[in-house]
N, C-alpha and C positions, 0 to 999 in steps of 0.2 A: 715497523711499518707506521707511516703517518696516516691518520684518519682522513678520509675524504669528506666526511660529513659529521658535524657536531651540532646537536640540538640542545636547547635548554627546554626542559619539559616539566610541567607542574600539573598537579591534580588538586583541586579544592572541592571536596565532596563529589558531586556529579559533573563538575566542570573540568575539562582538560584544556590546557593552553600552553603555548610556548613559542619559541622563535629559533631561527637558525643562527648559531654562533659562527660557524665556519662551513663553507661548502666549496669543494673543488670546482673550478670553472668548467671542467669537463662534464660536470653534472648539472649544468645550467642550460636550459633550452635557449636556442638562438632566436632572435626576433624574426618573426615571420616564417620560421621553419616548422619544427614539429614539437609536440609535447614529448618529453623524455620520460619513459618509465624507468625508474631507478631500481625498484625492487618490488616483488610481490610475495605474499605468503598465502597460506590456505584460504580458500574463498569464504569460509565461515567465520573469519576473524572480524572483529569490530572495525579495525583499520587494516585493510588487506593490500593496499597499493600505495606506493610512494612515487610521486611524479614531480617533475619540474615543468611548470607551465608559465602562467602570467605572474603569479606572486603567491605568498603563503595563504593557505586557507584549508579548512576541512570541509569536504563535501561528500556525503554518503560514506562509503568505505574507503575513500581516497584522501590522502594527505598530500597537498601540493606545497612545494617549497619554492625557493628563489627561482625566478625565471626571467622572462624577457622584459617585464616591466620593472626596471631598476629602481624606480622610486618606491615600489612596494616591497622590496626585498627584505627590509628590516621590520616590517610590521609583524604582529603576532598572529598565529593561527589559533583557533579556539573551537571547541565543540562541547555541547551539553548532552548528557545521556539521561535516560529515564531512571536508572538505578546506579548506585555507587559501584556495584560489582561490574557493570558495563564500562564505567570510566576506568576502573582498575585494569580490566581486560584491554581497553584501548591503549593505555600506557604501555602495557607489556607488548602489545602488537607493534607499537611504534618503535620500541627498543629492538625488537626482532628485525624490523625493516632496516633500521640504521645499522645494526650488526651485519646484515646481509650486504649492504652497500660497502661497508668498511672492510669486510673479509669475505668476498664472494666465493672464494675457493676453499674456505675453512668452515668448520662447524659454526653454528650461530650462537656460540657461547655468549652469556651475558657480559663477560669481561671485554668483549669486542665492541660493544655498543658505546658510542661516545655520547651518552645522554646523561644529563643531570636531572634527577627527578626529586622533587620535594613534595612529601605528602602532608 
């Protein structure tokens, strides 16, 4: 099975950042239409929702990926947390979300997440 979504994800202390390496066009919101919700996990997660909107950014508990503003598609998303433990949790949440997108009908095994993470 080919991955629909691949992210490059890094954590440097309390900072989490990354960018989209590959994203299936079916997972990109169309200009002027709607924001696509790609995946959600439990509501108490640091990053609980993965969406495609205007372009990459972290806002609250939502990670937005490539979207209708093509010129922003390759910029990085970033977020800062109060504690290192929170940043680690956010990375794990993002991995779970990507795994859910890539294997929606299978278990959310870590081997299904197309994420590269450097600590």
